[in-house]
C-alpha positions in Angstrom: -14.5 8.1 25.1 -14.3 4.5 25.6 -11.5 2.0 24.1 -12.3 -1.4 23.2 -10.4 -4.3 24.5 -7.9 -4.3 21.9 -7.1 -0.7 22.0 -6.4 -1.0 25.6 -3.8 -4.0 24.7 -2.3 -1.7 22.0 -2.4 1.1 25.0 -0.5 -1.5 27.4 2.0 -2.5 24.9 2.8 1.3 24.5 3.1 1.8 28.0 5.6 -1.3 28.2 7.9 0.0 25.2 7.7 3.4 27.0 8.9 1.9 30.4 12.0 -0.3 28.4 12.4 2.9 26.5 13.3 4.6 29.5 15.4 1.4 30.9 17.6 1.5 28.2 21.2 1.5 28.7 23.7 2.3 26.2 26.3 -0.1 24.8 29.6 0.8 25.7 30.6 1.9 22.2 27.4 3.8 21.7 28.3 5.7 25.5 32.0 6.4 23.9 30.3 7.6 20.9 28.2 9.9 22.3 30.9 11.1 24.8 33.3 11.7 21.9 30.6 13.7 20.0 29.7 16.0 22.7 33.6 16.6 23.7 33.8 17.5 20.2 31.1 19.8 20.1 31.8 21.5 22.9 35.9 22.5 21.7 33.6 24.9 19.6 32.6 28.0 20.2 29.1 28.6 21.8 27.9 30.8 18.3 29.1 28.5 16.0 27.4 25.4 17.8 24.0 27.7 18.0 24.8 28.3 14.1 25.6 24.6 13.5 21.8 23.6 15.1 20.1 26.2 13.6 20.9 25.4 9.9 20.7 21.7 10.6 17.5 22.5 12.0 16.4 24.9 9.0 17.4 22.2 6.6 15.2 19.4 8.3 12.1 22.0 8.2 13.0 22.3 4.3 13.4 18.4 3.8 10.4 17.4 5.6 8.7 20.7 3.3 10.2 18.9 0.0 9.1 15.4 1.0 5.6 16.1 2.1 5.2 18.1 -1.1 6.5 15.8 -3.2 4.6 13.9 -6.0 5.9 10.5 -4.4 4.2 11.8 -1.3 0.8 12.8 -2.8 0.8 9.6 -4.5 1.5 7.3 -1.5 -1.3 9.4 0.4 -3.5 7.9 -2.4 -2.5 4.3 -1.5 -3.1 5.1 1.9 -6.8 6.2 1.3 -7.1 3.2 -1.4 -5.7 0.6 1.6 -8.6 2.7 3.8 -11.3 2.0 1.7 -10.4 -1.9 1.6 -11.8 -1.5 5.3 -14.6 1.7 4.7 -15.8 2.3 1.6 -16.6 5.7 3.0 -13.3 6.6 3.5 -12.6 10.1 1.7 -9.9 12.0 3.4 -7.0 10.8 6.1 -9.5 12.6 8.4 -11.8 10.1 7.9 -9.0 7.6 9.1 -10.6 7.7 12.7 -13.6 5.5 11.5 -10.9 2.5 11.4 -9.7 0.3 13.9 -6.1 0.4 15.5 -5.7 -3.2 13.7 -6.8 -1.8 10.4 -4.6 1.3 11.1 -1.6 -0.6 12.1 -1.9 -3.1 8.8 -1.9 0.0 6.6 1.4 1.9 8.6 3.0 -2.0 8.4 3.0 -2.1 4.7 4.5 1.3 4.1 7.1 0.0 7.0 8.0 -3.1 5.2 8.8 -1.2 1.8 10.5 1.2 3.2 12.7 -1.4 4.9 13.6 -2.3 1.4 14.5 1.0 0.3 17.2 1.2 3.5 18.3 -1.9 2.6 18.9 -0.7 -1.1 20.4 2.5 -0.1 23.0 0.6 2.4 23.8 -1.9 -0.4 24.6 0.8 -2.6 26.4 3.1 0.0 28.7 -0.5 1.2 29.4 -1.5 -2.5 31.9 1.6 -3.1 32.1 4.6 -4.5 33.0 8.2 -3.3 29.8 9.2 -5.0 27.6 6.8 -3.3 29.6 6.9 0.0 28.8 10.6 -0.1 24.9 10.3 -0.8 24.4 8.0 2.3 23.6 10.5 5.4 21.4 12.6 2.7 19.5 9.3 1.3 18.9 8.2 5.2 17.8 11.4 6.3 15.1 11.5 2.7 13.9 7.8 3.7 13.3 8.2 7.4 11.5 11.7 7.0 9.4 9.9 4.2 8.4 7.3 6.8 7.5 9.3 9.6 5.6 11.0 7.3 3.8 8.0 5.9 3.4 6.3 9.1 1.8 9.9 10.5 -0.6 9.3 7.9 -1.5 5.8 8.4 -2.5 6.4 11.8 -3.9 9.7 11.5 -6.7 9.8 14.4 
């Protein structure tokens, strides 16, 4: 498989990002938070920790399945295909997206990222505006928004 100059440039950008990620150093506040979180979990018995993470894993799995099968996600899949057809009229399924260039796929993914930034902004504004109900729904709403955008990006960059 041969790569174009543009694909090699993107590959190099990803490699640079990966190196920066490995060299990332936490702020003092983030390190302190992580330390407190680890100490808090260490106080729990091993079986309680295991149960917590099993339940969290199960909950995330079901959240993923619920979002994946929702009508909103099915409509988003159709919008991805419609956007891709602008670049190539022969695209019928997500697996056909491999006929698009990396820049075209990136463009489609960035459309969804921009929209979800607005969703996150609105959700954060509602959570911060007060009210126990809005504050209590903050973490579940963040989870749904983040799972959904990860799924949309994955669909957009399907190759």
